[in-house]
C-alpha positions in Angstrom: 11.5 -28.1 7.2 14.8 -26.7 8.5 15.6 -23.6 10.5 16.9 -21.9 7.3 13.7 -22.7 5.4 11.5 -21.4 8.2 13.5 -18.1 8.3 13.6 -17.8 4.5 9.8 -18.3 4.3 9.3 -15.6 7.0 11.7 -13.3 5.2 9.8 -13.7 1.9 6.4 -13.1 3.7 7.8 -10.0 5.4 9.1 -8.6 2.1 5.6 -9.0 0.7 4.2 -7.2 3.7 6.6 -4.3 3.0 5.4 -4.3 -0.7 1.8 -4.2 0.4 2.4 -1.2 2.7 4.2 0.6 -0.1 1.3 -0.2 -2.5 -1.1 1.3 0.1 1.1 4.4 0.4 0.9 5.0 -3.4 -2.8 5.5 -3.0 -2.3 8.3 -0.5 -2.5 11.7 -2.2 0.4 14.1 -2.2 0.8 17.3 -4.3 2.2 15.2 -7.1 -0.2 13.4 -9.4 0.2 9.6 -9.3 -1.9 7.1 -11.3 -1.9 4.9 -8.3 -4.1 7.5 -6.6 -7.1 6.7 -8.7 -6.5 3.3 -10.4 -8.3 1.4 -7.6 -11.3 3.7 -7.3 -14.4 1.7 -8.1 -16.9 2.9 -10.7 -20.1 1.3 -11.9 -19.6 0.3 -15.5 -21.3 -2.3 -17.6 -23.5 -3.2 -14.7 -20.6 -4.2 -12.4 -18.3 -2.4 -10.0 -14.9 -2.0 -11.8 -11.7 -0.2 -11.0 -10.7 2.9 -12.9 -7.6 1.1 -14.3 -10.0 -1.5 -15.9 -12.0 1.1 -17.9 -9.6 3.9 -18.6 -6.1 4.9 -19.4 -4.5 7.0 -16.7 -1.7 9.4 -17.6 0.1 12.4 -16.0 0.6 15.1 -18.6 1.7 17.6 -16.0 3.1 17.1 -12.5 -0.2 18.0 -10.7 -2.7 16.7 -13.3 -4.1 13.2 -14.0 -5.8 12.6 -17.3 -8.3 9.7 -17.5 -9.3 8.5 -21.0 -12.0 5.9 -21.0 -11.8 3.2 -23.6 -15.6 3.4 -24.0 -16.9 7.0 -24.0 -20.1 5.6 -22.4 -18.3 5.1 -19.1 -17.3 8.8 -18.9 -20.2 9.6 -16.5 -19.6 6.5 -14.4 -15.9 7.5 -14.0 -16.9 11.0 -13.0 -19.4 9.8 -10.5 -17.0 7.2 -9.0 -14.3 9.8 -8.5 -16.7 12.2 -6.9 -17.9 9.3 -4.5 -14.3 8.4 -3.6 -12.8 10.3 -0.7 -10.0 11.9 -2.8 -11.0 15.5 -2.4 -10.6 16.0 -6.2 -13.3 17.4 -8.5 -13.1 15.8 -11.9 -13.3 18.1 -14.9 -14.9 16.5 -18.0 -13.6 17.9 -21.2 -14.7 16.1 -24.4 -13.8 12.4 -24.1 -11.4 12.8 -21.2 -11.5 13.6 -17.5 -8.9 15.9 -16.0 -8.0 15.7 -12.3 -6.1 18.7 -11.0 -4.4 18.1 -7.7 -5.2 21.1 -5.5 -2.7 22.3 -2.8 -3.2 20.4 0.4 -4.2 22.3 3.5 -2.2 21.7 6.7 -5.2 19.9 8.2 -5.5 17.6 5.2 -1.8 16.9 5.3 -2.1 15.8 8.9 -5.1 13.5 8.1 -3.0 11.9 5.3 -0.1 11.4 7.7 -2.5 9.7 10.1 -3.7 7.4 7.3 -0.1 6.6 6.4 0.6 5.8 10.0 -2.4 3.5 10.1 -1.2 1.6 7.0 2.3 1.3 8.5 0.9 -0.1 11.8 -1.1 -2.7 9.8 2.2 -3.6 8.1 4.0 -3.9 11.4 1.2 -6.1 12.8 1.5 -8.4 9.8 5.3 -8.7 10.2 4.9 -9.5 13.9 2.3 -12.2 13.0 4.8 -13.7 10.5 7.4 -13.8 13.3 4.8 -15.5 15.5 4.2 -18.1 12.8 7.9 -18.7 12.3 8.5 -19.2 16.0 5.6 -21.7 16.2 7.1 -23.6 13.2 10.5 -23.6 15.0 8.9 -24.9 18.2 7.3 -27.6 16.2 10.7 -28.6 14.9 12.0 -28.8 18.5 8.9 -30.8 19.6 9.6 -33.3 16.8 13.2 -33.5 18.0 14.6 -32.2 14.7 16.5 -29.3 16.4 18.0 -28.8 19.9 17.0 -26.3 22.6 20.1 -24.2 21.7 19.2 -24.3 18.0 15.7 -23.1 18.9 17.0 -20.2 21.0 19.4 -19.1 18.2 16.7 -19.4 15.6 14.3 -17.4 17.7 16.9 -14.6 18.0 17.4 -14.7 14.2 13.6 -14.4 13.7 13.5 -11.5 16.1 16.4 -9.8 14.3 14.6 -10.3 11.0 11.4 -8.9 12.4 13.3 -5.8 13.8 14.9 -5.2 10.4 11.7 -5.3 8.5 9.9 -3.1 11.1 12.7 -0.6 10.7 12.2 -0.7 6.9 8.5 0.1 7.5 9.6 3.0 9.6 11.9 4.3 6.9 9.0 4.1 4.3 6.7 6.0 6.7 9.3 8.7 7.3 9.8 9.1 3.5 6.0 9.3 2.8 5.4 11.7 5.7 8.1 14.0 4.4 6.6 13.8 0.9 3.1 14.7 2.3 4.3 17.5 4.5 6.5 19.1 1.8 4.9 22.4 0.8 
């Protein structure tokens, strides 16, 4: 492995960490209805625990409404029960063969709880990025130990790894600021 390969691998992994953080953010409720909010809620269907996206179609007919249409009407009750069990704070309304989820206005207290949740997800992302930096530096030190790079190369590569880490942590910060702004918007 070369220095460039180590840094490229670290960059790829950090990009995936950012994507994971963004995916977690999609599950945090705002006043807008987003299918990502419920798609991973687990429901008991066909004797197994399944995700909502595996048993129903999720659409947003209106900005603050989600519509769940199960592929099998027999899973309607299981969907309703699963959504009630989840900690979304949304009461499902069963109408015929569909379930409507109307996003209520968020109270200031609930908004602050959601901001804390977003901050927690962001910190997990930052920790993952720092771990990737640690792994990259260990790989670089292994190259030095094997006499494949010089001491100066190692020092420069460590600086590049730190700059890469700082850039990705800044990106997490930007995503957090955007999501907090979205949550706090009344």
